[in-house]
C-alpha distance (Angstrom), angle and dihedral (degrees) to the residues before:
residue distance angle dihedral
M1 . . .
I2 3.80 . .
N3 3.81 117.8 .
L4 3.78 116.7 -177.7
V5 3.78 134.1 -173.4
L6 3.81 107.1 -151.2
F7 3.78 111.7 -156.8
G8 3.73 136.3 173.6
P9 3.77 140.4 121.7
P10 3.81 122.1 -81.6
G11 3.80 107.8 -70.0
A12 3.82 95.6 23.2
G13 3.81 91.9 117.9
K14 3.81 101.1 -105.1
G15 3.79 94.8 144.1
T16 3.80 93.9 48.2
Q17 3.79 93.4 45.4
A18 3.82 93.5 44.0
E19 3.82 87.7 60.6
K20 3.83 90.8 52.6
I21 3.81 92.6 48.1
V22 3.81 91.7 47.2
E23 3.82 89.9 52.5
K24 3.80 94.4 48.3
H25 3.81 99.4 41.6
N26 3.83 101.5 25.3
L27 3.81 93.2 -125.2
V28 3.80 131.5 158.3
H29 3.83 112.9 -111.2
L30 3.80 111.3 -140.6
S31 3.79 112.9 -169.8
T32 3.80 112.1 -176.9
G33 3.80 90.4 -150.0
D34 3.81 91.3 55.7
I35 3.81 91.4 44.8
F36 3.82 91.9 51.3
R37 3.80 92.5 48.0
R38 3.81 93.0 47.8
N39 3.83 94.1 47.7
I40 3.81 91.5 47.7
K41 3.81 92.4 47.3
Q42 3.81 91.7 48.5
H43 3.82 91.2 46.7
T44 3.80 92.7 -128.6
E45 3.79 116.8 172.6
L46 3.82 90.5 -108.4
G47 3.81 90.9 44.9
E48 3.79 92.0 53.6
L49 3.79 90.5 47.4
A50 3.82 91.9 49.7
K51 3.82 90.7 46.9
S52 3.81 91.3 53.4
Y53 3.82 89.7 60.1
M54 3.80 94.2 41.5
D55 3.81 91.8 50.1
R56 3.82 88.3 57.8
G57 3.80 90.6 49.3
E58 3.79 91.7 -111.2
L59 3.79 129.5 133.3
V60 3.77 114.6 -101.6
P61 3.82 106.6 -108.3
D62 3.80 117.6 -106.2
A63 3.81 92.2 -116.7
V64 3.83 92.2 59.6
T65 3.81 93.7 45.1
I66 3.80 91.8 47.8
K67 3.81 92.8 49.0
M68 3.83 89.6 53.3
L69 3.80 90.8 50.2
E70 3.80 92.3 46.6
S71 3.79 89.1 52.8
E72 3.82 90.4 51.5
V73 3.81 93.2 48.6
D74 3.81 91.1 47.1
G75 3.81 88.8 52.2
H76 3.82 90.5 60.5
S77 3.79 101.6 50.8
N78 3.83 93.8 154.6
A79 3.82 95.7 49.8
N80 3.82 121.3 133.3
G81 3.79 86.3 -139.4
F82 3.77 143.9 -59.8
I83 3.78 142.2 -96.3
F84 3.79 109.9 -145.2
D85 3.82 108.4 -153.3
G86 3.80 118.4 -172.9
F87 3.79 91.9 5.4
P88 2.96 139.5 125.9
R89 3.81 97.5 32.1
T90 3.80 96.3 165.0
T91 3.79 135.5 38.9
A92 3.82 88.8 -115.3
Q93 3.83 89.3 56.6
A94 3.82 90.7 47.9
K95 3.80 91.0 52.5
A96 3.82 91.8 46.6
L97 3.81 90.0 50.1
D98 3.81 89.9 51.4
V99 3.80 91.6 51.0
F100 3.82 91.6 49.0
L101 3.82 93.9 46.6
E102 3.82 89.7 50.0
T103 3.83 87.8 61.3
K104 3.83 85.9 58.0
N105 3.83 91.4 48.4
T106 3.78 92.2 -113.9
S107 3.81 140.1 93.3
I108 3.79 143.4 -164.1
T109 3.80 109.1 -67.4
V110 3.79 96.8 -162.0
M111 3.79 143.8 -26.1
L112 3.81 108.7 -125.2
A113 3.79 110.3 -156.1
L114 3.80 115.6 -166.2
V115 3.81 108.4 -148.4
V116 3.80 118.9 -155.9
A117 3.82 128.9 161.6
D118 3.81 115.6 -106.8
D119 3.83 94.4 -116.5
E120 3.81 90.7 54.1
L121 3.83 90.8 47.8
K122 3.80 91.1 52.2
D123 3.82 91.5 50.1
R124 3.81 92.0 48.0
L125 3.79 93.2 48.6
K126 3.79 92.9 49.4
K127 3.81 89.9 50.6
R128 3.81 89.9 47.5
A129 3.81 89.2 51.8
E130 3.82 90.1 55.5
V131 3.81 91.5 51.4
S132 3.81 101.6 36.8
G133 3.79 101.7 29.2
R134 3.82 91.6 -128.6
T135 3.79 104.3 158.8
D136 3.82 92.5 -160.5
D137 3.82 87.6 63.3
A138 3.82 93.7 52.3
D139 3.81 101.6 55.9
S140 3.83 113.0 83.8
E141 3.80 92.7 -154.3
I142 3.80 93.2 51.3
I143 3.81 90.8 46.5
A144 3.82 91.7 51.3
N145 3.81 90.7 48.8
R146 3.83 93.0 48.8
I147 3.81 90.6 51.4
A148 3.82 91.6 47.5
V149 3.81 92.1 49.3
Y150 3.81 90.3 49.0
K151 3.81 91.4 52.5
K152 3.80 92.9 46.6
E153 3.81 96.1 46.3
T154 3.78 99.8 37.0
A155 3.80 102.7 49.7
P156 3.83 95.1 77.1
V157 3.81 92.0 47.0
A158 3.80 91.1 50.5
D159 3.81 88.9 49.8
Y160 3.80 89.3 52.2
Y161 3.81 92.3 56.2
K162 3.83 91.9 41.0
A163 3.82 88.8 57.7
L164 3.82 88.6 53.5
N165 3.84 91.3 48.1
K166 3.82 88.1 -118.7
Y167 3.79 100.1 115.6
E168 3.80 127.9 104.2
E169 3.78 124.4 179.1
V170 3.79 111.2 -150.5
D171 3.80 124.2 -167.2
G172 3.80 104.0 -118.2
V173 3.82 95.0 -162.0
G174 3.79 122.4 98.3
S175 3.77 136.2 51.6
I176 3.80 118.3 -29.8
E177 3.82 88.8 -109.5
E178 3.83 93.4 49.8
I179 3.79 91.9 51.1
S180 3.82 91.0 46.1
E181 3.81 90.5 54.1
K182 3.82 90.6 50.7
L183 3.80 89.6 51.3
F184 3.82 92.8 47.0
D185 3.82 89.6 51.1
A186 3.82 90.8 50.2
I187 3.81 91.2 49.8
G188 3.81 90.8 47.3
S189 3.79 91.9 54.0
H190 3.85 89.2 59.4
E191 3.81 100.4 43.4
């Protein structure tokens, strides 16, 4: 079983590359943003609980996020593995994920961190805003803040996986195919 943590700042290409990895390795892509939105839309107990925090402008507690992820993993009992996208965001979440995966007799294979220079990220996000209409990708100040928050929050999680020898930095610049090949090579070195 292959279990990947896909990390990178906004605009690094996580969504695009997750699709390529899913195709190649037949994995289940678990995006915490998608899971939150679906649970809130379906008015699940966890969705309502998460919404109550979000409505107050607070972060959803780790325990709620982890329970949603556990439910998703449990719903795919025959999966070849998972790509965790947007999770874990803290060392506590990483440790909780490890504990949960141990109960399934598996673990994280590798954290793949897409590395892209800030100027390139800003250009990509502005282009994405033109195509997708996402207003949060069009505002330079919001983009700069999102990148800063990513750097501040992610560093400790990356250090956690580095200490476990489960961290691979991948250059996120080049054609989609070139980046995919770099990611496939990084995955292969941990199988």
